[in-house]
C-alpha positions as CSV (number, residue, x, y, z in Angstrom):
1,X,52.9,80.3,112.3
2,X,56.1,78.5,113.4
3,X,54.0,75.6,114.7
4,X,52.2,75.3,111.4
5,X,55.5,75.3,109.5
6,X,56.9,72.7,111.9
7,X,53.8,70.4,111.5
8,X,54.0,70.8,107.7
9,X,57.7,69.9,107.7
10,X,57.3,67.0,110.1
11,X,54.4,65.5,108.1
12,X,56.6,64.9,105.2
13,X,59.3,63.1,107.1
14,X,57.2,61.0,109.6
15,X,56.4,58.2,107.1
16,X,60.0,58.1,105.8
17,X,61.5,57.9,109.3
18,X,59.3,55.0,110.3
19,X,60.2,53.0,107.1
20,X,63.9,53.9,107.3
21,X,64.2,53.0,111.0
22,X,62.8,49.6,110.2
23,X,65.5,48.9,107.7
24,X,68.5,50.6,109.3
25,X,71.2,48.6,111.0
26,X,71.5,49.1,114.7
27,X,74.6,51.2,114.3
28,X,72.9,53.6,111.9
29,X,69.4,53.8,113.6
30,X,70.1,57.0,115.6
31,X,71.7,58.7,112.6
32,X,68.9,57.7,110.2
33,X,66.2,58.9,112.6
34,X,67.9,62.1,113.4
35,X,68.4,63.0,109.7
36,X,64.8,62.1,108.9
37,X,63.0,63.5,111.9
38,X,65.1,65.9,113.9
39,X,67.3,67.6,111.3
40,X,64.7,70.0,110.0
41,X,64.5,71.8,113.3
42,X,67.8,71.1,115.1
43,X,70.1,71.2,112.1
44,X,73.1,69.3,111.1
45,X,75.1,70.7,114.0
46,X,72.5,70.7,116.8
47,X,72.4,74.5,117.1
48,X,68.9,74.9,115.6
49,X,68.1,75.7,112.0
50,X,64.7,77.2,112.6
51,X,63.8,80.4,114.4
52,X,62.9,79.7,118.0
53,X,64.6,76.3,118.2
54,X,67.0,75.9,121.2
55,X,70.7,75.2,120.7
56,X,71.2,71.6,121.9
57,X,75.0,72.2,122.1
58,X,74.8,75.2,124.4
59,X,76.9,74.6,127.5
60,X,74.7,73.9,130.6
61,X,71.6,73.2,128.5
62,X,70.3,70.9,125.8
63,X,72.5,67.8,125.5
64,X,74.3,68.7,128.8
65,X,71.2,67.4,130.6
66,X,70.9,63.9,132.1
67,X,69.8,61.1,129.7
68,X,66.6,60.5,131.7
69,X,65.6,64.1,131.4
70,X,66.3,64.2,127.7
71,X,64.5,60.9,127.0
72,X,61.5,62.1,128.8
73,X,61.4,65.3,126.8
74,X,61.9,63.4,123.6
75,X,59.1,61.0,124.5
76,X,56.6,63.5,125.8
77,X,57.5,66.7,123.9
78,X,59.0,69.8,125.5
79,X,58.6,73.6,125.6
80,X,61.9,75.2,126.4
81,X,61.8,78.6,128.3
82,X,64.2,80.1,125.8
83,X,62.3,78.9,122.7
84,X,59.2,80.0,121.0
85,X,58.6,76.5,119.5
86,X,57.6,73.3,121.3
87,X,59.1,70.0,120.3
88,X,56.3,67.5,119.6
89,X,56.4,64.1,121.3
90,X,58.8,61.8,119.6
91,X,59.7,64.6,117.2
92,X,56.3,64.2,115.6
93,X,56.7,60.5,114.8
94,X,54.5,58.4,117.1
95,X,56.1,55.2,115.6
96,X,59.5,55.9,117.3
97,X,60.2,53.5,120.2
98,X,62.0,54.2,123.4
99,X,64.9,52.2,121.9
100,X,64.9,54.5,118.8
101,X,65.0,57.6,120.9
102,X,68.0,56.2,122.9
103,X,69.8,55.6,119.7
104,X,69.1,59.2,118.5
105,X,70.4,60.5,121.9
106,X,73.6,58.4,121.5
107,X,74.0,59.7,118.0
108,X,73.6,63.3,119.0
109,X,76.0,63.1,121.9
110,X,78.7,61.6,119.6
111,X,78.0,63.8,116.5
112,X,77.8,67.1,118.5
113,X,80.6,66.0,120.9
114,X,78.6,66.7,124.0
115,X,79.4,64.4,126.9
């Protein structure tokens, strides 16, 4: 059920994220993509707004991982051991580039104050 709900939510934001990322300035790209693609599951504070979504700000997990690990998970999708939901590759938006994902990661680290 959660996967169906996730796919329904993501389908509404995929097109918007692609269009907005094309027009966003470099400084706003990560923020724009996060709020259009990631927010629905990870929430405005990174703690997870949907049941079964991992807390990205939890010490020792989530954003405390190395950039290479996180970028791989963002690109390929990820099933956390403490979560009942899997994150789809590129947050469900196949149009997102590696550069886009790096901008999202920079934005999350700054926004959620995780080193």
